[in-house]
C-alpha positions as CSV (number, residue, x, y, z in Angstrom):
1,X,67.8,-18.1,-166.5
2,X,68.2,-16.9,-169.9
3,X,67.1,-18.9,-173.0
4,X,65.4,-21.6,-171.3
5,X,62.7,-23.7,-172.6
6,X,59.3,-23.3,-171.4
7,X,56.6,-26.0,-170.6
8,X,53.3,-25.2,-172.2
9,X,50.8,-27.4,-170.6
10,X,47.5,-27.2,-172.8
11,X,44.0,-29.5,-172.4
12,X,45.4,-32.0,-175.0
13,X,49.0,-31.2,-175.9
14,X,52.4,-30.6,-173.9
15,X,54.9,-28.6,-175.9
16,X,58.4,-27.9,-175.0
17,X,58.9,-24.3,-176.2
18,X,62.7,-23.8,-177.0
19,X,64.6,-20.4,-177.2
20,X,66.1,-20.1,-180.5
21,X,69.8,-20.8,-178.9
22,X,68.2,-24.2,-177.8
23,X,66.7,-24.7,-181.1
24,X,70.3,-24.3,-182.7
25,X,71.9,-26.3,-180.2
26,X,69.8,-29.2,-180.4
27,X,69.0,-29.1,-184.1
28,X,65.3,-29.3,-183.3
29,X,62.3,-27.1,-183.3
30,X,59.7,-26.8,-180.3
31,X,58.9,-30.2,-179.4
32,X,54.8,-31.4,-179.1
33,X,53.4,-34.1,-178.1
34,X,49.6,-35.4,-176.8
35,X,49.1,-35.4,-173.1
36,X,47.3,-38.9,-173.5
37,X,50.7,-40.3,-174.2
38,X,52.5,-39.3,-171.2
39,X,52.7,-42.6,-168.8
40,X,54.5,-40.9,-165.9
41,X,56.0,-37.5,-164.7
42,X,58.4,-36.8,-161.6
43,X,60.6,-34.3,-160.1
44,X,64.4,-35.0,-159.7
45,X,66.8,-33.1,-158.2
46,X,69.5,-33.0,-160.8
47,X,68.4,-33.4,-164.4
48,X,71.7,-34.1,-166.2
49,X,72.6,-37.0,-164.0
50,X,69.2,-38.5,-165.8
51,X,70.0,-38.5,-169.0
52,X,72.5,-41.1,-170.6
53,X,73.3,-42.5,-173.8
54,X,75.0,-41.1,-176.9
55,X,74.0,-37.4,-178.1
56,X,72.7,-37.4,-181.6
57,X,72.6,-34.6,-182.2
58,X,72.6,-31.9,-179.9
59,X,74.8,-29.9,-177.4
60,X,76.7,-30.8,-174.3
61,X,79.0,-29.4,-171.5
62,X,79.4,-31.2,-168.3
63,X,77.4,-29.4,-165.5
64,X,76.7,-26.7,-168.1
65,X,74.2,-27.4,-171.0
66,X,72.7,-30.8,-172.1
67,X,70.5,-29.8,-175.0
68,X,69.1,-32.4,-177.9
69,X,68.8,-36.1,-178.5
70,X,70.6,-39.1,-176.7
71,X,70.1,-42.7,-177.3
72,X,70.9,-45.4,-175.3
73,X,69.8,-48.9,-175.0
74,X,67.2,-47.7,-172.4
75,X,65.6,-45.5,-175.3
76,X,65.4,-42.3,-176.6
77,X,65.3,-39.2,-174.3
78,X,65.3,-35.1,-175.5
79,X,66.9,-33.3,-173.1
80,X,66.6,-29.7,-172.4
81,X,69.2,-29.6,-169.3
82,X,70.6,-25.9,-167.8
83,X,73.1,-26.6,-164.8
84,X,72.9,-29.3,-162.6
85,X,69.4,-28.1,-161.1
86,X,65.7,-29.4,-160.6
87,X,64.1,-31.2,-163.6
88,X,60.8,-33.2,-164.3
89,X,61.6,-36.4,-166.4
90,X,58.4,-37.1,-168.6
91,X,58.1,-40.7,-169.7
92,X,55.9,-41.0,-173.0
93,X,54.5,-43.7,-175.1
94,X,54.0,-44.4,-178.6
95,X,56.2,-41.2,-179.7
96,X,59.4,-40.6,-181.2
97,X,61.0,-39.8,-177.9
98,X,60.8,-42.5,-174.7
99,X,61.2,-39.5,-172.5
100,X,61.7,-35.9,-172.0
101,X,64.3,-34.5,-169.1
102,X,63.8,-30.5,-168.7
103,X,65.3,-28.1,-166.0
104,X,62.1,-26.2,-164.8
105,X,62.1,-23.8,-162.0
106,X,59.4,-25.5,-160.2
107,X,59.1,-29.2,-160.9
108,X,56.6,-30.3,-158.0
109,X,54.3,-27.7,-159.9
110,X,54.9,-29.1,-163.3
111,X,54.4,-32.5,-161.9
112,X,51.3,-31.4,-160.5
113,X,49.9,-29.8,-163.9
114,X,50.8,-33.0,-165.9
115,X,49.4,-35.9,-163.5
């Protein structure tokens, strides 16, 4: 996939490194948070199905792209999803976002790396 965000996992931090196009779509820069704020992480078959709420701000076109901030009664989600493909859901505590949902090529590997 072209223009797809990368998940960068370091010893103390996790960064969602977005392409220039994704940054423009999300009206957001790369997102970094401490690994200690991760409360759970899981793989899902369809990342877009995990994102709910009102887009504020971001880009959304059904089954194609969902990038940006989505707010609902359940909390605030930052999504970087391309297509209805495999993704990871990262639940956070003590951060601006309650969770991150992003499509990745190998969700099981990402889950293992973050666990």
